[in-house]
HTML snippet that shows the backbone in 3Dmol.js (N, CA, C, O; Angstrom):
<script src="https://3Dmol.org/build/3Dmol-min.js"></script>
<div id="view" style="width:600px;height:400px;position:relative"></div>
<script>
const pdb = `
ATOM      1  N   MET A   1     118.343 120.317  36.771  1.00  0.00           N
ATOM      2  CA  MET A   1     119.347 118.641  36.557  1.00  0.00           C
ATOM      3  C   MET A   1     119.842 118.625  35.729  1.00  0.00           C
ATOM      4  O   MET A   1     119.451 118.865  34.587  1.00  0.00           O
ATOM      5  N   PHE A   2     121.319 118.195  36.282  1.00  0.00           N
ATOM      6  CA  PHE A   2     122.829 117.949  34.954  1.00  0.00           C
ATOM      7  C   PHE A   2     122.980 116.816  35.313  1.00  0.00           C
ATOM      8  O   PHE A   2     122.468 116.279  36.295  1.00  0.00           O
ATOM      9  N   PHE A   3     123.938 116.213  34.287  1.00  0.00           N
ATOM     10  CA  PHE A   3     124.524 115.228  35.095  1.00  0.00           C
ATOM     11  C   PHE A   3     126.116 115.519  34.980  1.00  0.00           C
ATOM     12  O   PHE A   3     126.832 116.411  34.526  1.00  0.00           O
ATOM     13  N   ARG A   4     126.279 114.247  35.657  1.00  0.00           N
ATOM     14  CA  ARG A   4     128.100 114.036  36.362  1.00  0.00           C
ATOM     15  C   ARG A   4     129.132 114.546  35.212  1.00  0.00           C
ATOM     16  O   ARG A   4     130.182 115.119  35.505  1.00  0.00           O
ATOM     17  N   GLU A   5     128.774 114.309  34.019  1.00  0.00           N
ATOM     18  CA  GLU A   5     129.719 114.711  33.159  1.00  0.00           C
ATOM     19  C   GLU A   5     129.913 116.313  32.590  1.00  0.00           C
ATOM     20  O   GLU A   5     130.822 116.847  31.954  1.00  0.00           O
ATOM     21  N   ASP A   6     128.602 116.820  33.134  1.00  0.00           N
ATOM     22  CA  ASP A   6     128.509 118.524  32.863  1.00  0.00           C
ATOM     23  C   ASP A   6     128.906 119.143  34.256  1.00  0.00           C
ATOM     24  O   ASP A   6     128.573 120.304  34.494  1.00  0.00           O
ATOM     25  N   PHE A   7     129.751 118.254  35.376  1.00  0.00           N
ATOM     26  CA  PHE A   7     129.345 119.091  36.486  1.00  0.00           C
ATOM     27  C   PHE A   7     130.974 120.438  36.408  1.00  0.00           C
ATOM     28  O   PHE A   7     130.796 121.601  36.771  1.00  0.00           O
ATOM     29  N   GLU A   8     132.058 120.064  36.013  1.00  0.00           N
ATOM     30  CA  GLU A   8     133.086 120.754  35.524  1.00  0.00           C
ATOM     31  C   GLU A   8     132.735 122.053  34.854  1.00  0.00           C
ATOM     32  O   GLU A   8     133.212 123.098  35.296  1.00  0.00           O
ATOM     33  N   ALA A   9     131.859 122.053  33.721  1.00  0.00           N
ATOM     34  CA  ALA A   9     131.845 122.836  32.892  1.00  0.00           C
ATOM     35  C   ALA A   9     130.518 123.717  33.440  1.00  0.00           C
ATOM     36  O   ALA A   9     130.348 124.866  33.032  1.00  0.00           O
ATOM     37  N   LEU A  10     129.560 123.066  34.430  1.00  0.00           N
ATOM     38  CA  LEU A  10     128.390 124.019  34.478  1.00  0.00           C
ATOM     39  C   LEU A  10     128.656 124.596  35.707  1.00  0.00           C
ATOM     40  O   LEU A  10     128.148 125.717  35.725  1.00  0.00           O
ATOM     41  N   ILE A  11     129.203 124.344  36.702  1.00  0.00           N
ATOM     42  CA  ILE A  11     129.700 124.595  38.282  1.00  0.00           C
ATOM     43  C   ILE A  11     130.529 125.835  38.078  1.00  0.00           C
ATOM     44  O   ILE A  11     130.214 126.857  38.687  1.00  0.00           O
ATOM     45  N   PRO A  12     131.648 125.821  37.200  1.00  0.00           N
ATOM     46  CA  PRO A  12     132.007 127.491  37.132  1.00  0.00           C
ATOM     47  C   PRO A  12     131.172 128.204  36.555  1.00  0.00           C
ATOM     48  O   PRO A  12     131.032 129.256  37.180  1.00  0.00           O
ATOM     49  N   TRP A  13     130.600 128.153  35.741  1.00  0.00           N
ATOM     50  CA  TRP A  13     129.488 128.998  34.776  1.00  0.00           C
ATOM     51  C   TRP A  13     128.299 129.356  35.805  1.00  0.00           C
ATOM     52  O   TRP A  13     127.759 130.462  35.822  1.00  0.00           O
ATOM     53  N   LEU A  14     128.045 128.567  36.437  1.00  0.00           N
ATOM     54  CA  LEU A  14     126.632 128.959  37.583  1.00  0.00           C
ATOM     55  C   LEU A  14     127.518 129.751  38.809  1.00  0.00           C
ATOM     56  O   LEU A  14     127.008 130.749  39.317  1.00  0.00           O
ATOM     57  N   ASP A  15     128.616 129.368  39.189  1.00  0.00           N
ATOM     58  CA  ASP A  15     129.151 130.084  40.161  1.00  0.00           C
ATOM     59  C   ASP A  15     129.432 131.714  39.741  1.00  0.00           C
ATOM     60  O   ASP A  15     129.218 132.573  40.595  1.00  0.00           O
ATOM     61  N   ASN A  16     129.806 132.008  38.706  1.00  0.00           N
ATOM     62  CA  ASN A  16     129.715 133.388  37.871  1.00  0.00           C
ATOM     63  C   ASN A  16     128.441 133.668  37.818  1.00  0.00           C
ATOM     64  O   ASN A  16     128.244 134.662  38.516  1.00  0.00           O
ATOM     65  N   ALA A  17     127.481 133.290  37.340  1.00  0.00           N
ATOM     66  CA  ALA A  17     126.218 133.965  37.162  1.00  0.00           C
ATOM     67  C   ALA A  17     125.211 134.198  38.000  1.00  0.00           C
ATOM     68  O   ALA A  17     124.273 134.955  37.745  1.00  0.00           O
ATOM     69  N   ARG A  18     125.377 133.466  39.194  1.00  0.00           N
ATOM     70  CA  ARG A  18     124.697 133.443  40.433  1.00  0.00           C
ATOM     71  C   ARG A  18     124.655 134.926  41.174  1.00  0.00           C
ATOM     72  O   ARG A  18     123.893 135.147  42.115  1.00  0.00           O
ATOM     73  N   GLY A  19     125.668 136.024  40.576  1.00  0.00           N
ATOM     74  CA  GLY A  19     125.375 136.919  41.312  1.00  0.00           C
ATOM     75  C   GLY A  19     125.792 136.929  43.172  1.00  0.00           C
ATOM     76  O   GLY A  19     126.747 136.339  43.676  1.00  0.00           O
ATOM     77  N   GLU A  20     124.818 137.729  43.865  1.00  0.00           N
ATOM     78  CA  GLU A  20     124.941 137.243  45.259  1.00  0.00           C
ATOM     79  C   GLU A  20     124.035 136.630  45.569  1.00  0.00           C
ATOM     80  O   GLU A  20     123.488 136.951  46.624  1.00  0.00           O
ATOM     81  N   LEU A  21     123.521 135.548  44.826  1.00  0.00           N
ATOM     82  CA  LEU A  21     122.418 134.311  45.271  1.00  0.00           C
ATOM     83  C   LEU A  21     123.250 133.396  45.690  1.00  0.00           C
ATOM     84  O   LEU A  21     124.297 133.153  45.091  1.00  0.00           O
ATOM     85  N   SER A  22     122.892 132.813  46.718  1.00  0.00           N
ATOM     86  CA  SER A  22     123.328 131.428  47.115  1.00  0.00           C
ATOM     87  C   SER A  22     122.631 130.258  46.209  1.00  0.00           C
ATOM     88  O   SER A  22     121.486 130.473  45.811  1.00  0.00           O
ATOM     89  N   VAL A  23     123.126 129.313  45.946  1.00  0.00           N
ATOM     90  CA  VAL A  23     122.997 128.058  45.352  1.00  0.00           C
ATOM     91  C   VAL A  23     123.215 127.101  45.832  1.00  0.00           C
ATOM     92  O   VAL A  23     124.347 126.833  46.231  1.00  0.00           O
ATOM     93  N   LEU A  24     122.109 126.215  45.954  1.00  0.00           N
ATOM     94  CA  LEU A  24     122.654 124.462  46.798  1.00  0.00           C
ATOM     95  C   LEU A  24     122.744 123.570  45.575  1.00  0.00           C
ATOM     96  O   LEU A  24     121.735 123.432  44.883  1.00  0.00           O
ATOM     97  N   VAL A  25     123.663 123.070  45.316  1.00  0.00           N
ATOM     98  CA  VAL A  25     123.827 122.134  44.297  1.00  0.00           C
ATOM     99  C   VAL A  25     123.938 120.857  44.937  1.00  0.00           C
ATOM    100  O   VAL A  25     124.665 120.832  45.931  1.00  0.00           O
ATOM    101  N   HIS A  26     123.166 119.384  44.459  1.00  0.00           N
ATOM    102  CA  HIS A  26     123.311 118.079  45.403  1.00  0.00           C
ATOM    103  C   HIS A  26     123.039 117.316  44.565  1.00  0.00           C
ATOM    104  O   HIS A  26     122.723 117.750  43.458  1.00  0.00           O
ATOM    105  N   ALA A  27     123.076 115.772  44.846  1.00  0.00           N
ATOM    106  CA  ALA A  27     123.123 114.604  44.253  1.00  0.00           C
ATOM    107  C   ALA A  27     121.930 114.658  44.333  1.00  0.00           C
ATOM    108  O   ALA A  27     121.330 115.456  45.052  1.00  0.00           O
ATOM    109  N   ASP A  28     121.118 113.346  43.198  1.00  0.00           N
ATOM    110  CA  ASP A  28     119.804 113.236  43.374  1.00  0.00           C
ATOM    111  C   ASP A  28     119.899 111.623  43.419  1.00  0.00           C
ATOM    112  O   ASP A  28     119.886 110.999  42.358  1.00  0.00           O
ATOM    113  N   THR A  29     119.996 110.951  44.671  1.00  0.00           N
ATOM    114  CA  THR A  29     120.381 109.634  44.683  1.00  0.00           C
ATOM    115  C   THR A  29     119.009 109.118  45.350  1.00  0.00           C
ATOM    116  O   THR A  29     119.082 108.076  46.001  1.00  0.00           O
ATOM    117  N   GLY A  30     117.875 109.707  45.250  1.00  0.00           N
ATOM    118  CA  GLY A  30     116.370 109.245  45.574  1.00  0.00           C
ATOM    119  C   GLY A  30     116.432 109.269  47.048  1.00  0.00           C
ATOM    120  O   GLY A  30     115.293 108.979  47.414  1.00  0.00           O
ATOM    121  N   ASP A  31     117.294 109.497  48.240  1.00  0.00           N
ATOM    122  CA  ASP A  31     117.369 109.762  49.404  1.00  0.00           C
ATOM    123  C   ASP A  31     117.515 111.618  49.607  1.00  0.00           C
ATOM    124  O   ASP A  31     118.522 112.270  49.884  1.00  0.00           O
ATOM    125  N   ASP A  32     116.237 112.045  49.371  1.00  0.00           N
ATOM    126  CA  ASP A  32     116.274 113.557  49.276  1.00  0.00           C
ATOM    127  C   ASP A  32     116.844 114.209  50.719  1.00  0.00           C
ATOM    128  O   ASP A  32     117.540 115.215  50.586  1.00  0.00           O
ATOM    129  N   LEU A  33     116.638 113.779  51.925  1.00  0.00           N
ATOM    130  CA  LEU A  33     117.319 114.163  53.341  1.00  0.00           C
ATOM    131  C   LEU A  33     119.296 114.042  53.021  1.00  0.00           C
ATOM    132  O   LEU A  33     120.087 114.982  53.088  1.00  0.00           O
ATOM    133  N   ILE A  34     119.562 112.819  52.741  1.00  0.00           N
ATOM    134  CA  ILE A  34     120.899 112.600  52.463  1.00  0.00           C
ATOM    135  C   ILE A  34     121.601 113.669  51.141  1.00  0.00           C
ATOM    136  O   ILE A  34     122.720 114.180  51.095  1.00  0.00           O
ATOM    137  N   ASP A  35     120.514 113.746  50.199  1.00  0.00           N
ATOM    138  CA  ASP A  35     121.155 114.618  48.905  1.00  0.00           C
ATOM    139  C   ASP A  35     120.795 116.098  49.519  1.00  0.00           C
ATOM    140  O   ASP A  35     121.570 116.918  49.028  1.00  0.00           O
ATOM    141  N   HIS A  36     120.382 116.369  49.927  1.00  0.00           N
ATOM    142  CA  HIS A  36     120.124 117.915  50.917  1.00  0.00           C
ATOM    143  C   HIS A  36     121.321 118.400  51.986  1.00  0.00           C
ATOM    144  O   HIS A  36     121.810 119.511  52.193  1.00  0.00           O
ATOM    145  N   THR A  37     121.564 117.153  52.545  1.00  0.00           N
ATOM    146  CA  THR A  37     122.790 117.300  53.515  1.00  0.00           C
ATOM    147  C   THR A  37     124.239 117.131  53.387  1.00  0.00           C
ATOM    148  O   THR A  37     125.048 118.059  53.399  1.00  0.00           O
ATOM    149  N   THR A  38     124.542 115.767  53.252  1.00  0.00           N
ATOM    150  CA  THR A  38     125.461 114.853  53.097  1.00  0.00           C
ATOM    151  C   THR A  38     126.275 115.632  51.691  1.00  0.00           C
ATOM    152  O   THR A  38     127.282 116.338  51.637  1.00  0.00           O
ATOM    153  N   TYR A  39     125.534 115.246  50.861  1.00  0.00           N
ATOM    154  CA  TYR A  39     125.455 115.628  49.281  1.00  0.00           C
ATOM    155  C   TYR A  39     125.913 117.038  49.087  1.00  0.00           C
ATOM    156  O   TYR A  39     126.829 117.255  48.294  1.00  0.00           O
ATOM    157  N   ALA A  40     125.296 118.104  49.808  1.00  0.00           N
ATOM    158  CA  ALA A  40     125.021 119.090  49.529  1.00  0.00           C
ATOM    159  C   ALA A  40     126.245 120.030  49.125  1.00  0.00           C
ATOM    160  O   ALA A  40     127.221 119.917  49.867  1.00  0.00           O
ATOM    161  N   TYR A  41     126.353 120.912  48.102  1.00  0.00           N
ATOM    162  CA  TYR A  41     127.420 121.476  47.654  1.00  0.00           C
ATOM    163  C   TYR A  41     126.880 123.358  47.777  1.00  0.00           C
ATOM    164  O   TYR A  41     125.741 123.654  47.415  1.00  0.00           O
ATOM    165  N   TRP A  42     127.383 123.928  48.057  1.00  0.00           N
ATOM    166  CA  TRP A  42     126.881 125.458  48.227  1.00  0.00           C
ATOM    167  C   TRP A  42     127.527 126.249  47.315  1.00  0.00           C
ATOM    168  O   TRP A  42     128.653 125.770  47.185  1.00  0.00           O
ATOM    169  N   LEU A  43     127.373 127.406  46.474  1.00  0.00           N
ATOM    170  CA  LEU A  43     128.140 128.047  45.854  1.00  0.00           C
ATOM    171  C   LEU A  43     127.175 129.194  46.638  1.00  0.00           C
ATOM    172  O   LEU A  43     125.960 129.236  46.832  1.00  0.00           O
ATOM    173  N   GLY A  44     128.421 130.218  47.043  1.00  0.00           N
ATOM    174  CA  GLY A  44     127.742 131.066  47.699  1.00  0.00           C
ATOM    175  C   GLY A  44     127.949 130.831  49.170  1.00  0.00           C
ATOM    176  O   GLY A  44     128.835 130.073  49.564  1.00  0.00           O
ATOM    177  N   LYS A  45     127.106 131.502  50.027  1.00  0.00           N
ATOM    178  CA  LYS A  45     127.390 131.759  51.430  1.00  0.00           C
ATOM    179  C   LYS A  45     125.728 130.575  51.413  1.00  0.00           C
ATOM    180  O   LYS A  45     124.714 130.614  50.715  1.00  0.00           O
ATOM    181  N   GLU A  46     126.152 129.689  52.491  1.00  0.00           N
ATOM    182  CA  GLU A  46     125.241 128.508  52.917  1.00  0.00           C
ATOM    183  C   GLU A  46     124.145 129.015  53.593  1.00  0.00           C
ATOM    184  O   GLU A  46     124.262 129.863  54.478  1.00  0.00           O
ATOM    185  N   VAL A  47     123.080 128.547  53.229  1.00  0.00           N
ATOM    186  CA  VAL A  47     121.666 129.021  53.548  1.00  0.00           C
ATOM    187  C   VAL A  47     121.163 128.069  54.323  1.00  0.00           C
ATOM    188  O   VAL A  47     121.296 126.972  53.779  1.00  0.00           O
ATOM    189  N   PRO A  48     120.310 127.978  56.017  1.00  0.00           N
ATOM    190  CA  PRO A  48     119.977 127.096  56.654  1.00  0.00           C
ATOM    191  C   PRO A  48     118.767 126.661  56.269  1.00  0.00           C
ATOM    192  O   PRO A  48     117.724 127.313  56.314  1.00  0.00           O
ATOM    193  N   LEU A  49     118.935 125.323  55.812  1.00  0.00           N
ATOM    194  CA  LEU A  49     117.543 124.802  55.410  1.00  0.00           C
ATOM    195  C   LEU A  49     116.418 124.278  56.130  1.00  0.00           C
ATOM    196  O   LEU A  49     116.693 123.615  57.130  1.00  0.00           O
ATOM    197  N   ASN A  50     115.312 124.421  55.858  1.00  0.00           N
ATOM    198  CA  ASN A  50     114.047 123.873  56.824  1.00  0.00           C
ATOM    199  C   ASN A  50     113.904 122.276  55.841  1.00  0.00           C
ATOM    200  O   ASN A  50     113.456 121.987  54.732  1.00  0.00           O
ATOM    201  N   LEU A  51     114.481 121.610  56.833  1.00  0.00           N
ATOM    202  CA  LEU A  51     114.355 119.714  56.459  1.00  0.00           C
ATOM    203  C   LEU A  51     113.424 118.997  57.156  1.00  0.00           C
ATOM    204  O   LEU A  51     113.505 117.786  57.361  1.00  0.00           O
ATOM    205  N   GLU A  52     112.490 119.754  57.548  1.00  0.00           N
ATOM    206  CA  GLU A  52     111.238 119.003  58.288  1.00  0.00           C
ATOM    207  C   GLU A  52     110.219 118.205  57.032  1.00  0.00           C
ATOM    208  O   GLU A  52     109.464 117.303  57.393  1.00  0.00           O
ATOM    209  N   GLY A  53     110.260 118.486  56.043  1.00  0.00           N
ATOM    210  CA  GLY A  53     109.670 117.982  55.032  1.00  0.00           C
ATOM    211  C   GLY A  53     110.344 116.485  54.910  1.00  0.00           C
ATOM    212  O   GLY A  53     109.776 115.411  54.707  1.00  0.00           O
ATOM    213  N   PHE A  54     111.588 116.737  55.078  1.00  0.00           N
ATOM    214  CA  PHE A  54     112.370 115.145  54.705  1.00  0.00           C
ATOM    215  C   PHE A  54     111.927 114.190  55.915  1.00  0.00           C
ATOM    216  O   PHE A  54     112.307 113.020  55.948  1.00  0.00           O
TER     217      PHE A  54
END
`;
const viewer = $3Dmol.createViewer("view");
viewer.addModel(pdb, "pdb");
viewer.setStyle({}, {cartoon: {color: "spectrum"}});
viewer.zoomTo();
viewer.render();
</script>
């Protein structure tokens, strides 16, 4: 978890450090389904998510 004010510094570092991995970055609003869909931001190739648990 990181804070909004860290986003601009962290995301470029994470994008560079992830190599061939895909990374899902999302908000933490308390609504897990919305956080993992509407507020999802992918670094790398988007990966299909199993959303049945939400």
